[in-house]
C-alpha positions in Angstrom: 0.0 0.1 0.2 1.5 3.4 -1.1 1.3 6.4 1.1 -1.1 8.0 -1.3 -3.6 4.9 -1.0 -3.3 5.2 2.8 -4.1 8.9 2.8 -7.0 8.1 0.8 -8.4 5.7 3.2 -7.7 8.0 6.1 -9.6 10.7 4.0 -12.7 8.4 3.5 -12.7 7.3 7.1 -12.7 11.0 8.2 -15.3 12.1 5.8 -17.6 9.3 7.1 -17.0 10.3 10.7 -17.6 14.0 10.0 -20.9 13.2 8.2 -21.9 10.3 10.6 -24.4 12.9 12.4 -26.7 12.5 9.5 -28.0 9.2 10.8 -29.5 11.1 13.6 -31.0 14.1 11.9 -33.2 16.1 14.5 -35.9 18.8 14.6 -34.4 22.3 15.0 -37.6 24.5 15.4 -41.3 24.7 14.9 -41.0 26.0 11.4 -40.1 22.4 10.0 -43.1 20.8 11.9 -45.2 23.5 10.5 -44.2 22.6 7.0 -45.1 19.0 7.8 -48.2 19.8 9.0 -49.1 21.7 5.8 -48.3 18.8 3.8 -50.6 16.5 5.7 -53.3 18.9 5.2 -52.2 20.0 1.7 -54.4 22.2 -0.2 -55.1 25.9 -0.8 -57.1 26.4 2.2 -54.7 24.6 4.6 -53.0 27.7 6.0 -56.6 29.0 6.9 -57.5 25.8 8.5 -54.3 25.1 10.4 -53.9 28.8 11.2 -57.6 30.0 11.9 -56.5 33.4 13.7 -53.0 33.7 12.4 -53.6 33.0 8.9 -50.9 35.4 7.5 -48.5 33.2 9.4 -49.6 30.0 7.7 -50.0 31.5 4.5 -46.2 32.7 4.6 -45.1 29.3 5.5 -47.3 27.8 2.8 -46.4 30.1 -0.1 -42.6 30.4 0.6 -42.1 26.7 1.0 -44.9 25.3 -1.4 -42.1 23.3 -3.3 -41.0 21.2 0.0 -44.5 21.1 1.3 -46.0 19.5 -1.9 -43.0 16.9 -2.0 -43.7 15.8 1.5 -47.4 15.4 0.6 -46.6 13.5 -2.4 -44.1 11.2 -0.7 -46.4 10.9 2.2 -49.3 9.6 0.1 -46.8 7.4 -1.8 -44.9 5.7 1.2 -47.1 6.3 4.2 -44.0 7.3 6.1 -44.1 9.7 8.9 -43.1 13.3 8.5 -39.9 13.0 10.6 -38.7 9.7 8.3 -39.2 11.8 5.2 -37.6 15.0 6.2 -34.7 12.7 7.5 -34.6 11.0 4.0 -34.8 14.5 2.3 -31.8 15.8 4.1 -29.8 12.9 3.2 -30.7 13.5 -0.4 -30.0 17.2 -0.1 -26.4 16.5 1.6 -25.6 14.2 -1.2 -26.9 16.5 -4.0 -24.8 19.5 -2.7 -21.6 17.7 -2.3 -21.9 16.0 -5.9 -22.8 19.2 -7.5 -20.0 20.8 -5.7 -17.5 18.3 -6.6 -18.6 18.4 -10.3 -18.1 22.3 -10.3 -14.8 21.9 -8.7 -13.5 19.3 -11.1 -15.0 21.7 -13.9 -12.8 24.7 -13.2 -9.8 23.5 -11.4 -7.3 20.8 -12.0 -7.9 19.0 -8.7 -8.5 15.3 -8.6 -11.1 13.6 -6.9 -9.3 13.2 -3.6 -8.4 17.0 -3.3 -11.9 18.0 -4.6 -13.6 15.7 -1.7 -11.0 17.4 0.8 -12.1 20.9 -0.2 -15.6 19.9 0.6 -14.7 18.1 3.9 -12.9 21.5 5.0 -16.0 23.6 4.9 -18.2 22.9 8.0 -21.2 24.3 6.9 -21.3 22.1 3.8 -22.0 19.1 6.2 -23.4 20.4 9.3 -26.2 22.2 7.8 -27.5 18.5 6.9 -27.6 17.5 10.8 -31.0 18.8 11.5 -34.3 19.6 9.5 -34.3 22.5 7.4 -35.3 23.8 3.8 -32.0 25.6 3.1 -30.1 22.6 2.3 -32.4 21.0 0.1 -33.2 24.4 -1.8 -29.2 24.9 -2.1 -28.8 21.3 -3.5 -31.2 22.0 -6.2 -29.8 25.3 -7.1 -26.3 24.0 -7.0 -27.3 21.3 -9.1 -28.5 23.8 -11.8 -25.2 25.3 -11.9 -23.4 22.0 -12.0 -25.4 21.2 -15.2 -24.7 24.4 -16.8 -21.0 24.2 -16.2 -20.9 20.6 -17.8 -23.6 21.3 -20.5 -23.1 19.9 -23.9 -26.8 20.9 -25.3 -29.9 22.6 -24.7 -31.4 19.9 -22.7 -29.1 20.3 -20.1 -29.7 24.1 -19.9 -33.4 23.4 -19.7 -33.1 21.0 -16.8 -31.1 23.5 -15.0 -33.6 26.1 -15.3 -36.4 23.6 -14.1 -34.0 22.7 -11.2 -33.6 26.2 -10.1 -37.4 27.0 -10.5 -38.1 24.4 -8.1 -35.3 25.4 -5.9 -37.1 29.0 -5.6 -40.4 27.2 -4.9 -38.8 25.5 -1.9 -37.1 28.5 -0.8 -37.3 32.0 -2.5 -33.9 33.1 -1.6 -32.4 30.5 -4.2 -33.1 33.1 -6.8 -29.8 34.6 -5.7 -28.2 31.6 -7.8 -29.5 32.9 -11.0 -26.6 35.3 -11.7 -24.2 32.1 -11.2 -26.0 30.4 -13.8 -25.8 33.7 -16.1 -22.0 33.8 -15.5 -21.5 30.1 -16.1 -23.1 30.4 -19.4 -20.7 33.6 -20.2 -17.8 31.5 -18.9 -18.4 28.4 -20.9 -20.0 29.8 -24.2 -18.0 32.0 -26.5 -21.0 33.2 -29.0 -23.6 35.8 -28.1 -25.9 33.7 -30.1 -25.5 30.5 -28.2 -25.6 32.4 -25.0 -28.9 33.8 -25.9 -30.2 30.5 -27.1 -29.1 28.4 -23.8 -30.5 31.5 -21.7 -34.0 31.1 -23.4 -34.1 27.4 -22.9 -33.2 27.8 -19.2 -35.8 30.4 -18.8 -38.3 28.0 -20.4 -37.5 25.3 -18.0 -37.8 27.6 -15.1 -41.0 29.0 -16.1 -42.5 25.4 -17.1 -41.8 24.4 -13.5 -43.3 27.6 -12.0 -46.2 27.4 -14.1 -47.2 23.8 -13.4 -47.2 24.5 -9.5 -49.1 27.4 -10.2 -51.9 25.3 -12.0 -51.6 22.8 -9.1 -51.3 24.8 -6.1 -52.3 28.4 -7.2 -49.0 29.9 -5.9 -46.1 31.7 -7.4 -43.0 33.0 -6.1 -44.4 36.8 -6.6 -47.2 35.5 -3.9 -44.2 34.3 -1.7 -42.4 37.7 -2.0 -45.6 39.6 -1.4 -46.7 37.7 1.9 -43.0 37.8 3.0 -42.9 41.4 2.9 -46.0 41.8 4.9 -44.4 39.9 7.8 -40.8 41.0 7.4 -38.9 43.2 9.9 -35.3 44.7 10.0 -32.7 42.6 11.3 -31.5 43.7 14.7 -28.0 45.3 14.9 -26.9 42.3 16.9 -27.9 40.1 14.0 -25.6 42.1 11.7 -22.9 41.7 14.1 -23.0 38.1 14.0 -21.8 37.9 10.1 -18.0 37.4 11.0 -18.8 34.6 13.3 -21.4 33.0 10.7 -18.9 33.2 8.0 -16.2 31.6 10.4 -18.7 28.9 11.7 -19.5 28.2 7.8 -16.1 27.8 6.4 -14.3 27.2 9.5 -10.7 28.8 10.1 -9.1 26.4 7.7 -11.6 26.9 5.1 -11.3 30.9 5.2 -7.9 30.7 4.8 -7.9 28.4 1.9 -11.0 29.9 0.3 -9.2 33.5 0.5 -6.0 32.0 -1.0 -7.9 30.4 -3.7 -9.9 33.4 -4.6 -6.6 35.5 -4.8 -5.2 33.0 -7.2 -8.1 32.7 -9.5 -8.4 36.6 -9.6 -4.8 36.5 -11.0 -5.2 33.7 -13.5 -8.7 34.4 -14.8 -10.6 37.0 -16.8 -13.6 39.1 -15.9 -16.3 36.7 -16.3 -15.1 34.5 -14.0 -13.8 37.1 -11.4 -17.5 38.6 -11.5 -19.4 35.0 -11.3 -17.4 33.5 -8.9 -15.5 36.3 -6.9 -17.1 39.5 -6.9 -20.9 38.2 -7.2 -20.7 35.9 -4.1 -18.7 38.4 -2.0 -21.5 41.2 -2.9 -24.1 38.6 -1.9 -22.7 37.9 1.1 -22.1 41.3 2.2 -25.5 42.7 1.0 -28.2 39.7 1.6 -26.5 38.0 4.4 -25.4 40.9 6.5 -28.9 42.4 6.4 -31.0 39.1 6.8 -29.3 36.2 7.9 -29.1 35.4 11.6 -28.1 31.6 11.4 -25.4 29.6 9.6 -28.2 27.9 7.6 -29.4 31.2 6.1 -28.0 32.0 2.6 -24.5 30.4 3.2 -25.7 27.0 1.9 -26.2 28.5 -1.6 -22.4 29.3 -1.4 -21.1 25.7 -0.7 -20.0 25.0 -4.4 -18.3 28.6 -4.5 -16.4 28.2 -1.4 -15.3 24.6 -2.3 -14.1 25.8 -5.5 -11.7 28.4 -4.0 -10.7 25.8 -1.2 -9.7 23.5 -4.0 -7.7 26.0 -6.1 -5.6 26.6 -2.9 -5.2 23.2 -2.2 -3.8 22.5 -5.7 -1.4 25.3 -5.2 -0.3 24.1 -1.8 0.4 20.7 -3.3 2.2 22.0 -6.0 4.5 23.9 -3.6 4.9 20.8 -1.4 6.3 19.1 -4.4 9.2 21.7 -4.5 12.3 21.2 -2.5 13.6 23.7 0.1 12.0 26.5 1.8 8.5 26.4 0.0 8.0 22.8 1.0 8.9 23.5 4.6 6.6 26.6 4.8 3.6 25.1 3.2 4.1 21.8 5.1 4.3 23.7 8.5 0.9 25.5 7.5 -0.8 22.2 6.9 0.5 20.6 10.0 -0.9 23.6 12.1 -4.3 23.4 10.5 -4.3 19.6 11.1 -3.4 20.3 14.7 -6.3 22.6 15.1 -8.6 19.9 13.8 -7.3 17.2 16.4 -7.3 19.4 19.2 -10.6 19.2 21.4 -13.1 22.3 20.9 -12.3 25.4 22.8 -15.9 26.2 22.9 -19.2 25.9 20.9 -21.2 28.8 22.2 -24.0 29.7 20.1 -24.5 33.4 21.1 -23.1 36.5 20.0 -23.8 40.1 20.8 -27.1 39.1 22.4 -28.6 37.2 19.6 -29.0 33.5 20.0 -27.9 31.0 17.1 -30.2 27.8 17.2 -28.6 25.8 14.5 -26.5 23.3 16.3 -23.0 23.4 18.1 -20.2 25.5 16.1 -16.7 25.4 16.8 -14.8 27.9 14.7 -11.3 27.3 15.5 -10.5 24.0 17.1 -12.0 20.5 17.5 -13.3 19.6 14.0 -12.8 16.1 14.4 -14.5 16.0 17.7 -17.7 17.9 16.6 -19.7 14.8 15.9 -19.7 13.7 19.6 -21.2 17.2 20.3 -23.7 16.8 17.4 -24.9 13.5 18.7 -25.7 15.2 22.2 -27.3 17.9 20.7 -29.4 16.1 18.1 -30.4 13.7 21.0 -31.9 16.6 22.9 -33.6 18.0 20.0 -35.0 14.5 19.1 -36.5 14.4 22.6 -38.5 17.5 21.7 -40.7 15.8 19.1 -40.7 12.6 21.1 -41.8 14.6 24.0 -44.7 16.0 22.2 -45.7 12.7 20.9 -45.5 11.0 24.3 -47.6 13.7 25.6 -50.2 13.5 23.0 -50.3 9.5 23.7 -51.2 10.5 27.4 -54.2 12.4 26.4 -55.9 9.3 24.9 -59.1 8.6 26.5 -59.1 12.0 28.2 -62.6 13.9 27.0 -61.3 17.2 27.4 -57.7 18.8 27.9 -56.6 22.5 27.7 -53.0 23.2 27.0 -51.6 26.7 27.3 -48.5 27.0 25.3 -45.8 29.4 26.2 -43.8 29.3 22.9 -45.0 29.2 19.2 -42.4 26.1 18.7 -44.7 24.3 21.3 -47.8 25.0 19.0 -46.1 23.6 16.0 -44.6 20.4 17.6 -47.9 19.7 19.4 -50.2 20.4 16.3 -48.0 17.7 14.2 -48.1 15.2 17.1 -51.8 15.6 17.3 -52.4 15.3 13.5 -49.8 12.4 13.2 -51.8 10.9 16.1 -55.1 10.9 14.0 -56.6 14.1 15.6 -58.1 16.5 13.1 -58.7 20.2 13.7 -62.1 21.8 14.1 -63.2 25.4 13.8 -63.8 26.6 17.1 -67.1 27.9 16.4 -68.2 24.4 15.7 -66.5 22.5 18.4 -67.0 25.0 21.2 -69.5 27.5 20.2 -69.0 29.5 23.5 -65.5 29.8 22.7 -65.8 31.1 19.1 -63.8 34.2 19.9 -61.4 32.8 22.2 -58.7 32.4 19.7 -57.9 28.8 20.6 -57.0 25.8 18.3 -59.3 22.7 18.9 -58.5 19.2 17.8 -60.7 16.1 18.2 -60.3 12.4 17.9 -63.6 10.4 18.6 -64.7 11.6 21.9 -61.4 13.3 23.0 -60.9 16.9 22.6 -57.6 19.0 23.0 -57.9 22.9 23.1 -54.7 24.8 22.6 -54.2 28.3 24.0 -51.7 30.5 22.2 -49.5 33.0 24.0 -46.7 34.5 21.9 -46.8 37.4 19.2 -45.6 35.5 16.2 -43.6 37.5 13.6 -44.1 40.6 15.9 -47.5 41.4 14.2 -49.5 42.7 17.1 -48.6 46.2 18.6 -48.0 44.6 22.0 -44.9 43.7 24.3 -44.1 40.1 25.2 -45.8 40.0 28.3 -49.1 42.1 27.0 -49.3 39.4 24.2 -49.3 36.4 26.6 -51.7 38.2 28.7 -54.0 39.0 25.7 -54.3 35.6 24.4 -54.6 33.9 27.9 -57.3 36.4 28.9 -59.2 36.1 25.7 -59.3 32.4 26.2 -59.9 31.8 29.6 -63.3 33.8 29.5 -64.6 30.7 27.8 -65.6 28.6 30.9 -65.2 25.3 28.6 -61.6 25.8 28.5 -61.3 26.0 32.2 -63.3 23.2 33.0 -61.3 20.6 31.0 -60.7 17.3 32.6 -56.9 17.9 32.2 -54.9 21.2 32.2 -51.4 21.6 31.1 -48.6 24.4 30.4 -45.8 23.9 28.1 -42.6 25.6 29.1 -40.2 25.0 26.1 -38.1 28.1 25.4 -39.0 30.0 28.2 -36.3 32.1 29.6 -38.0 31.7 33.1 -35.7 28.8 33.8 -32.6 30.8 34.9 -30.3 29.5 37.5 -29.9 32.8 39.2 -32.9 32.2 41.7 -34.6 35.6 40.3 -38.4 34.9 40.0 -39.7 35.3 36.5 -42.1 38.0 35.4 -45.1 38.0 33.7 -48.4 35.9 33.8 -46.7 32.4 34.4 -44.5 33.7 37.4 -46.6 32.4 40.1 -46.7 28.9 38.4 -43.1 28.7 37.5 -42.0 29.8 41.0 -44.0 27.4 43.0 -44.6 24.2 40.6 -42.6 21.2 41.6 -41.4 20.6 38.0 -40.1 24.2 37.4 -39.0 25.4 40.8 -35.9 23.1 40.5 -34.9 25.5 37.6 -34.5 22.6 35.1 -32.4 23.8 32.1 -31.8 21.7 29.1 -28.5 22.4 27.8 -26.5 21.6 24.7 -22.7 20.9 25.0 -20.5 23.8 24.9 -17.1 22.3 25.5 -15.0 18.9 25.1 -12.3 17.5 27.5 -9.1 16.2 26.2 -10.8 12.9 25.6 -13.4 14.6 23.4 -16.3 13.9 25.7 -18.7 16.9 26.0 -19.4 18.6 29.2 -21.1 21.7 30.4 -18.9 24.2 32.6 -20.2 26.0 35.3 -22.3 28.9 34.9 -20.4 32.2 34.0 -20.8 35.5 35.9 -23.9 36.2 33.4 -25.8 32.9 33.9 -28.5 34.2 31.6 -26.2 34.4 29.0 -24.7 31.0 29.7 -28.0 29.4 29.6 -29.4 31.0 26.3 -26.0 30.2 24.5 -26.7 26.5 25.0 -30.3 25.9 25.6 -32.0 23.7 23.3 -35.6 23.6 21.9 -37.3 21.0 24.2 -40.9 20.4 24.4 -41.9 20.1 28.0 -45.7 20.0 29.5 -46.4 20.2 33.2 -49.8 19.5 34.7 -51.7 22.3 36.3 -54.2 22.3 39.1 -57.4 24.6 38.7 -55.8 26.9 41.4 -52.8 27.4 39.4 -54.8 28.0 36.1 -56.9 30.8 38.2 -53.5 32.3 39.4 -52.3 32.7 35.5 -56.0 33.9 34.6 -55.8 36.5 37.3 -52.4 38.0 36.2 -53.6 37.9 32.7 -56.6 40.2 33.4 -54.1 42.5 35.0 -51.8 42.7 32.2 -54.0 42.2 29.2 -54.3 45.4 27.0 -57.7 47.4 27.0 -59.7 47.8 24.0 -57.8 45.0 22.0 -59.9 41.9 21.0 -60.4 39.0 18.8 -61.2 41.2 15.8 -57.9 43.1 16.2 -55.9 39.8 16.4 -57.6 38.6 13.1 -57.0 41.9 11.3 -53.3 42.1 12.2 -53.0 38.3 10.9 -55.4 38.9 7.9 -54.3 36.7 4.9 -53.0 38.3 1.7 -54.2 36.0 -0.9 -56.6 33.8 0.5 -60.0 34.0 2.9 -59.5 33.5 6.3 -61.0 30.6 8.1 -64.2 32.5 9.1 -64.8 33.5 5.4 -64.5 30.1 4.3 -68.1 29.0 5.6 -66.4 27.4 8.8 
């Protein structure tokens, strides 16, 4: 066995280890659970049925992710598999797709062999780690990157038509995939010389793109313009803290070695290529990152997956350069060999930290180590995924425990709770009924009602989703709860519950929480222990994850590592009375159910009450 063969074996083993968390893909947030719920209730009226008083929220999720929702609907009908199993399969396919497309682009524009191309992709943490949790970003990026790879290797109009179709479907899965369109145009400019050929291929690509958009419009009635329109109605400026995250996000996406090699490769390409290549693969990606991402992105999964192939291309070019220098004798070989040794040492050392908070803004998409410990990260991902997977399992166990209970009232403290709970209820065979039909006396209570046989579950909201209401956080919770608990049927239910996922009330600093849940949280046996669910933030010299003692700012330490766990606690009638009394004191005056529906009125479709419900 030659040293080259041994190196390839080590590379394969390292690659398999680094992608191994794909076996345990987890939920990340309620958004993906909402996608699965909309797929189960597929149809133009699904947003109004699932989000009767917050129809604009349902419309936004439906119209901006219609491609993925339709895919899950079709796969569910064909296979009968659960939503979690389908999402797991889609994430695996997305990872394979984005890696394969990136390798094809690297091979097209560099002299890198397969080993070097694979190493270039493995050096980019975000190329792999974005697949370790449910999200729509990587799947859309895989389709868009596949379109770019097709154009890069195109030999006829059919490839351009297919590329346009892939990009069209990527846009239907996630609207920001439209940012890949300039890459396609630049690719045609690079690979074709005659203006007539460029115009012909552009027309064929446009035809493929418009064909997919047209077919989806005939099927679902949704176009990307609808997605833009409803998205603008819910959009709000990113906080300054989110903008300040960008250097950290770039480091988390590329990793320190990836940043070094990407900058080196871009410099080499700038010297070696003309303006078509510079504009397509250097200036445009840089402008898109500084413009779009710096204004809107707050997580590693936002926007950056669209740039995986571009980053891999630059990293591969740098690796080819370094390999050439290593082949030389004397000083160049020693210098570049030393650089590689330092970078390899950084990967082998345990992670110094994986804090997921910067400047007051919380990151949620998994543990990230930007400096050291790349080879240890799968261990931390396993633990994080285990905690996240318990979220949906907790919701499912909770729903199973409601079997045979005639009536249950669940007061939720976070909108992710609603998403997890709704999906678990639908998968357990419950169906949503209009409140006016199921509980006529509660028609204006703003609750969600689920029924299965003789069992009924009423869910009380308490969050200002997408900040549409002109109310503060405590006012919002008080408004929803006060509006709901004026209905006697909800207070007289056989079982009463409060969910506590995502609440910052669970702080280990001894300070009593504020708001309408303060009394219950401070006295309930399941919350007064200050139970906190943490993702790992350190690894010891053996690579085992552990949680260090709280810092001098315990709330910062907790929020940096808290994961989204569903947790429901039983309430006694007296505890519900305490919550109701606090809600009455804090609820805004002169703001009611009609105001709620007005602020969340849909853009394109009738609200639930206008559909004959």
